[in-house]
N, C-alpha and C positions, 0 to 999 in steps of 0.2 A: 616775904617781901618786907624789907626794913625801911626803905626810903623811896623818894620819888624817882631816883635814878634806876633803881631796880624795877619799879613799876613801868617806867618808860621802856626799859630793855625788854621786859616781858611783852608789852604791846608791839614793839618792833618785831620781835621774833614771831609773834602770832600773825602779823600782817605779812611778813616775809613768807611764811608758810602758805598763806593764801595766794599770793601772786607768783608762786613758784620760784622765788629767789632765795629760798632757804638753803644755805650751804650745809655740808655734812657737819662741820663744827658747830654751826648754829643749831642744827637739829639736835645734836648731843646736848648743847646748852639748854635748849628748851625742855628736853626730857628731864634734865637735872632739876630745873626750876619747878616743874610740875610734880616730880617725885618728892621734893623736899618741902614744899610749901602748900599748906591748905589755902592760903590767900591766893596763890597763883591759880589753883584749881577753881576757886570761887570766881576769880576774874574771868576765866575761860567760860564758865557757865553764865555769867552775867552777859558777856558779849553774845554768847550763843542764844540766850533767850531774847535779847534785843533783836537779833537778826531773824528769829522766828516770827516775831511780831511784824517786822518789816516785810517779810515774805508774804504774810497773810494780807497786808495792806496793799502791796504792789505785786501781785502775782503775774500780771501781764508783763511788767517791766522785767521781772525775773526771767520769764521764759524767753523774751526777746534777747536779753543779754546772754542767756545760756546757749543761744544758737550760734555764737561766734565760733570761728574755726578753732581758736585756741582752747575754748572750753570743751568743744566736742572731742578734741584730741586727748583729753585727760580721762583716764580710767581710774576710778576709786576702788580701793580694796573692799571686798565684801565684808559685812559684819563689823564695820568700824563703829565703835561705841564710845561715848564719853560719859563718864560718871562723876558725880560730885561727892566728896567726902564730907561736905558741910550740911548740917541740918537747917541752917538759917535760910530764910527766903531770900531770893536774889533781888537786887535793885536794878532798875533800868539805868544805864549810863547815858546821861543826856548829851555828853560831848562827843560821842562816837560819830564819826563822819558817815554820812549817808552812803557814799560810794563804797567805803570799806565794809559797811554792814551788808550791802547787797552782794559784794564779792564773797564775803564769808557765807552768806546764805546759799550762793551758787556753788562754792567750792569747799564746803565744810568737810565733805567726804575725803578730801585730799589730806587732811591734817592727821588722820590716823591715830587719834588719841584713844587710849583705854585706861581710864583712871579707876582703879579698884577702890576698895573700901578705905584704904589708908594710903592710896597712891603707890602701892607696891607694884602695880602693873600699869605702867605708862609707856606708850610707844608713840613716836613721831614718824610718820611715813614721809620720806624724802621724795621729791618729784621723780616720776617715771620709773618707780620701782613697783611693778605690778606682779602680784602672785598669779602665776599661770598654772601651777600644778600643786595640789594639796596632798599628793602621795608622800607619806613619810619615808625617809631614808635613814638608815642607821648611821651613826657617826663614822667618819673616815671611810665611807663607802664611795668608791670611785664612780663617776658618771661617764657614760659613753655616748657620744653623739651618734645619732642614727642617720641613715641616708635621707630620711624624710625631714631632717632638721630638728627633731625632738631630742630629748635626753632619756636614755635608757638606764635605769637603776641596775646596779650589780651588787652581788653579795659574794663573800669569800667562803668556800667550803668544798670539800671533796666527798663528804659522807654525811649521813644523818644518824644521830643516836635515836634509834627507834624506841627502845624501852630499856628500863633498868629494873632489876629485882633485888631488893635488899642491899643496894649499893651503899657503901660507906666511903665518903670522899676524904682525902688527906686533910683538906681544909675547905673553908667556904669559897675561897678564891678559885679552887679547882672544881667546884661543883658545876655540873652540866645538866640542864633540864632535859627531860625526854622531849624528843622532837627537834632538838637544837642541831644546827649545822656544825660540823667538825671541820675547822680550817686546817691547813697544813701545820704540823707541829705535834707536840706531846699530848697524850691523853692517858690519865692514870687514875686508879681508884684502889682502895685498900682491901675491900672484900665485896662479895656479891657478884651479880651477873649482869652484863651489858650486851645488848644486841645492836649491832651497827650495820647499816645498809650503805654500801658504797654506790656512787652514782653509776658505775659501770654495770651494776647488777649483783655483785658479790655481797654475801651476808656473812658477818662474823659473829659468833656467840663466844663471849670471853668471860672466863671466871677469874676473879681476883684472888690475891693481889695481882694487879695487872699494870703493865706499862708498855705503851706502844707509841710509835710516831706515824701519823698520817702523812703520806708522801704525795699521793695524787689520787685521782679517781680509780686508778688501776694498781696502786701499790701501797703497802703498809709494812712497817718494820716492827716486829714483836720482840720485846726485850724480856718480858715477864708475863706469865699467865698461861692458862689452859684455853685452847681455842678450837672451835669447830668452824670450818669454812665451807660454805655452800656456794658453788659457782655455777650458774646456769650457762647455757651455750652463748648467750649474748655477752658474757663476761669472760669468756675463754682468754687466757693470757694474763689474768690477774696474778700479781706477784705478792707473796708473803716472804719477807726477808727475816731470817732467824739464824743466829749463831754464825753469821758470815755466809749463809747459804740462801740463794733465791729459790723459793718453792714456786714454780710456775705452773699454775693450774691449767689443765687441758679440758676442763668441763667436768666437774666432779664434786665430791665431798671428801674432805680430809681433816684429820685431827693433828694438832700441834701441842706439845707439852713443853713449856719453857718455865717450869716451876721447880723449886727445890734443887737447883743445879742441873736439871735435866734439859736435854735438847733433842727431842724425838718427834718424828712425824710418822703418821699412819694413814693410808688411803682407805676410805670407807667405800666409795664408789668411783669408777673411772680411773684416771691416772694423773700423775703429776710429773714434771720435769725438774730435776735437781741440778742446780748450776752454782759453781763457786765452792770455795773451801776444798774438800777432797773429792767433789763431784764434778763430772764433766758431761753435762747433759744426760744424766742417768735417769731412766724411767722407773717410776715406782707405781705399781698397779694395785687394783682393789685387793684388799686382804694383806698387802705387804706393809711393812714398817721398817724404819731404820733410825739409827742415831745420827745426829748432825755433828757430833763432836767426838766420834770414835769410841764413845763409851758403850757399855753393854746395853742392849735393848730391853726395855721393861715390857714384859708380856701383858701386863695389866693396863697398858696405856689407854686403850679405848674405854675402859670402865670408869676412868677418872675424868673423861672429857665431857663437858656439858653438851647435850645435843638439842637442836632447835625444837624438835617435836616434843621432847620432854619438857623443855622450858615453856613452850606454849601451853601445854596442859597444866603445868604448875601455875602459870600465870592465871589461867582460867579458874582453877580451884581457889587460888588466893583471892581473886577478885570476888568470887561468890562469898567467901568468908567476910571480906571487907564490906561487901554490900549489905550483908546481914547486920553487921555492926553499925553501918550507916543508917539503915532503916530503924534500928533500935534508937539511935541518937535522935533521928527526926521525929519519932513518936514521942519521945520525952520533950523535945523542943516544942512540938505542937501544943502541948499542955502548959507551957510556960506563960504565966499571966502577963509577962512583959511583952509578949509577941503581938505585933500588929498584923502581920501577914507572913505566910510562908507558901510561896508559889513553887510547886514541884509536881512532876508527873512521872508515873512509872509505865512499864511496857504495855499495860492494858489500857492506856489512855486512848480515848476516841472522842470525836466531836470537836467543837470549837470553843469549849469552856475550859480554860486552863485552871487546874485545881488550886484552891487556897485551902491548905489543910490545917491552918491555925484554928484552935478551938475558941479563940476570942471572936467577937462579932464586929470587929472594926471594918473588915474588908470583904468585898465580894470576890467571887472567882474572876479570873482574868478572861477576857474575851479575845480570841484570836481574830485579827482583822487583816484583810488584804492577802497577798500571796505569801503568807507564812507557810512554812513547811516543818512538820515534826520529823525529827531525825534522832539518831542514837545519841544518848547523853554520855556522861563521863563513864558510866558503867556499861557502856555499849548496849547490849540488848535489854538490859534490866531497867534502865532509866531513859527518859525522853527529854530532848532539848528542842528549842524552837529556833529555827533559822529565819532570820529577818533581812535577807540580802536585798530585797526590792524596796524602793523608796516608800511605798505606802504601807509596808508591813509593820505590825505593832501588836502589843497586848494591852488592852484597856482594862482599867479597874476603877473602883471608887472606894476611898477609905474615909470613913467618918471618924469624928472624935477630935480631941485636942491632946497634945502630948508634951512632955517635958524634956525629951532628948530623942536623938535618932541614932540607930545603928543600921546601916545597910550592908548586906553581904550577898554576893552572887558569884557564880561560876560562869565564865565566858570563854568561848573559843573564837578568837577574832581572825577573820580572813583578811581584812584590810581596814585602815583608818582613812577612807577615801573622802570623808567630809571634814569640814572645818571643826564641827562638833558631832560626836557620835554618842547617841543616847544610851544610857543604862536605865535610869529611872527619873522621870520628870513629871511634876505636877502640871496641870493644864494651864491655868491662868497666871501662875506665879504671883500669888497674893501673899500677904504677910504670914510668915511662918512656914511657907511652902518650900520644899526642897527641889533642887536640880542636881542630878548626878550624871556626869558624862565624861567622855574621853576626848581630849583635843587631838587634832591631826598629828601633833608631834609626840603622841604617846603619853601625855601627862593626864593624870586624873584631875577632874574638876568637880568641886563640891561647893554649893552655895545655898543659902537660905534667904528668902526675901525678908528685909527688915522693915522697910517703910515704902509701900507701894504708892503713896501719895506724892512722893518726891517727883519733881519735874526734871527729868533727865532726857537727853536727846541723842539721836544718832542719825546719820545720813546714809542712804544707799547709793548715792552717786552725785556727781557734780550738778546734774540738772534736776535732781529730786529734792523736794522740800524736806527739811528735818522732820524726823518722826520721833514721837515721844517714847522713851524707853520705859521699862516696867517700874523702876523705882530704886531705892537705896538698898544695895546689897554688896557683898564682897565675894569674890571667887577664890577659893582655897585650892592651890595647885600642888600636885605632887611632883617629884622628879619624873622624868620620862622613864617608863618601864617597858614599853613595847616597841619592837622594830619588826620589819618584814620577815626577819629570820625566825620569829616566833609564830608565824602564820599557822593557824589550826592547832596550836597548843592550848590546852586547858589552863586557865589562870584564875586564881581566886582573888577577888577584889573586895575591899571593905572600906567603909567610911563611917566615922563616929563623930557626931556633933553633940558636944557636951556643954550646954550653957552654964552648968554649975561650976565646972572647973575652968570655964572660959577657954576651951580648946577644941580644935578640929584635928582629928588624926585619921590618916588614910594608910591602908595596908595593901601589899601585894604578896600573895602566897604566904599569908600568916605573919609577915614581917613588916614593921613600921617603915613606910617610905617617906612620910612627912608628918610633922606635928606643928600646928600654927596656933598662936594665941588669937582669941576673939577679942578685938578691941571693944572698948566701952560703947562706942557709937554703933556697933554692929551686933550687940547682944539683943536677943529676943527670947523671951522665956516661954511664950505660948506658941506651940507649933501645931500645924495642921497639914493635911495633904489634899483631901477632896478627890475629884476626878484626876486620874493620872495615867501614865503609859510606861510600860516596860519596852525598851528598845527603840523608842521613837518619841517624837513630840508633835502632837497634832494641832495644837493651838486652835481649838474648836471655836473660839469666839472671834476669830479674825474676820475682817470685813471684805476680804478679797479671796479668790480661789488659790492664791499663792501661799505656799507654806514652806517653812525651813526644812531642808532635807537633812535629817539627822538620824536616819535609821542606822542601827548597828549592823554592819556587814559581818555577820557572824552568828554564833549560836549562844543562847542563854539557857543554862540548866540550873534551876533553883535560884530564887530571889527571896531573901529573908529581910524583914523589916521589924525592928524592935523599938519599943518605947523605953529605951534605956541606953546608957553609954557603956557598952561592953568593954572590959579590960583587954589588954594585949594578950593575956593568957587565954581568955575566952575566945578571942578571934583566932588565935593559933589552934585551939582545940577544934573549932569549926573547920579550919583548913585541913588539919590532920585527918579527921574522920571522913572528909569528903574527897581527899586526894587519892586518886587511883594509882597504886604503886606499880 
């Protein structure tokens, strides 16, 4: 704010937002002013504190005014917070008109500001834009209106990539994670084996190099690769097109070789119908095989085709070997003097105390609370995860000591992001040096550390509610969105590194950096602590009412690592690789 005209314009925009006369262009202008100017943010907090005082002096007047029909018709967004980036104490503005002050006190929740540590997160809510559904939807996902008037989310796909074994992708752009939906179009990999489940019920085991086109729930075109197709009765009629021929399955298992210039099919069980090219609805029965391109038939066809039973056994054997390597890594990590806590459980886990296997003495074991459920972890029967799908579910712990840096690492299988904030690890009271790590409803990682809990910052829960004091000065570091509903029940590795020495916060997804942000001077804090804390929820035990924020992670957490160190990107990637089930 450089001059009086700018100051006047800011006040005009603030008051326009209060009386619901803020246009879309004015909302954008107000956003811009708040983002670019610390003075503008200071002005907002000055007005806010003035109105807080007035609300305390005239509570009955506030309640009478709030009962007007216009006020009752307004619904404020939940979780609206206003933060100041200034450390200087605010001054009361003597010339603020009484009526305007009362209006702001009543309607502050409508302004929808969220000013982060440096103003990088500032939002102005325009009138009558009320969030009614916090369920995340992937980009470009169409929405379908239902007969009951709601909106039904949709996804695109005909099949699911169940698993991959030693797959090498042509490039990172063509990489597909296990559990991902396969939309119509091409699917290719250079080597290895992939198992694909089509929605009709058919399963393909494909050995690379492979190239195919997903056509529908009931059809696929194979251009390259060795394939075993298993088609149960519910999927009878499934079509595999190869070399200009439709292989129409009649409920069976068959093999297809489209490698090294070959085009051959052999029936293992049941029968198939061949249509197109030189075939005219010809039947091929169990034990029979033929060439699709009039070439000589290779008698060794079946010996080269990957079979699902053998693949499943190989996968089990490989997983046991990997689990042995993982346990060795965990044993070495448990003795690392930098370790604060390592929460992990194996198949023999019983009771309600979740093991902390770190050899340091900072943290207690985790206590399972509420309707938590122990389920299979990433290594299926060998490891144990904790499902916290109910609102009261949580793992509580207490961590003593002070620290100079943070690294958080965990494996999570997310069922949904149904809350505004979905907890990974949060300290109780959020005092100086304490961390909060969670996932926002839009799939963005959030990491923050309290810098100054003495700062007076406020938020409102609604137009008829008095402003409530927020926790204090901090900044939330956001990643790019990494999760969509198509990733439901996929294991994902998440990590956050808070490094006051290098003045940076770095967050990772599956061993890869997803964001790195500078810690500004005003948000640097060198002495870190945790105290009482929770995995997968936020209990706020010192609250004065029975109400609590619903932040339980709807999903499973398997392994939580906390270190008093800023791990490098290579170290984070190593943790991901050793824990990733191939």
